[in-house]
Residue, then its C-alpha position, 0 to 999 in steps of 0.5 A: x959187436x962189442x960184448x955187453x951185459x944185461x938183463x936180470x940173469x946177467x948175460x953177455x952178448x957176443x958174436x958166435x965163434x966158429x969152434x962153437x958151431x956144434x954147440x949152437x946146432x945142438x941149442x937150435x935142435x933143443x930150442x928152435x922150432x923147425x929146421x932149415x937146409x942150412x942148419x948144419x956145420x957147413x952152413x953156419x961156417x959159411x955164414x960166419x965166414x961171410x959176416x962174423x958179427x951176424x950170429x949173436x950169442x947170449x951166454x951167462x956172464x959167469x959162464x960166457x962159453x956156454x950159449x943160452x940163446x942166439x939170433x942171426x942178424x943178417x944184413x945184405x946191404x939193403x934189408x935186415x933179416x932175423x933168423x934163429x932166435x932161440x933161447x934154451x928152454x931152461x932159460x926162457x922168460x928171463x929177458x934173453x930173447x929180448x936182449x938178443x933182439x935189441x942187440x940185433x936191432x942195434x946192429x941193423x941201425x948202425x949199418x943203416x938198416x931201416x926195417x927188420x923182418x923175421x921168418x916165423x913159421x906159421x904154426x909157431x905160436x910161441x914164436x908169434x907171441x915172442x915176436x909180437x911182444x917185441x913189436x913185430x907184426x905179420x905182413x899177411x901177403x908175405x907171412x913175415x913179421x916186420x918192425x920199423x927201426x928208429x927213423x925208418x919207414x915200415 
């Protein structure tokens, strides 16, 4: 992923760096609903070691070292999975989440992905609104949200 800027707040989108794992975990604790068994330094380090481009960070252009948001855009060679879309509560409603999702979708399209899915907690009403606004919808039989990518089938 190349660094890019965008949105009214002027953000930089870039891959996460291993040295900022503690900061990312703290951001998730503040901004994300729920935790996962992999929400620890070892889990994130393993993720970055396997795919250094999959954890996308949004930061202010004038302070690119401080993460304001994240999304994990995991690609297993067959499916596109989204995790840990999180934006610092003090920086929400400024297009950061949308920019992160757009970057994830661009990554997937470049890798040949045809559909992205997101794991969204059933009781995460804010998350539901965010994903729906981005064009995702639930598959009731799986309780996961999906969105066809350009040229792909749902």
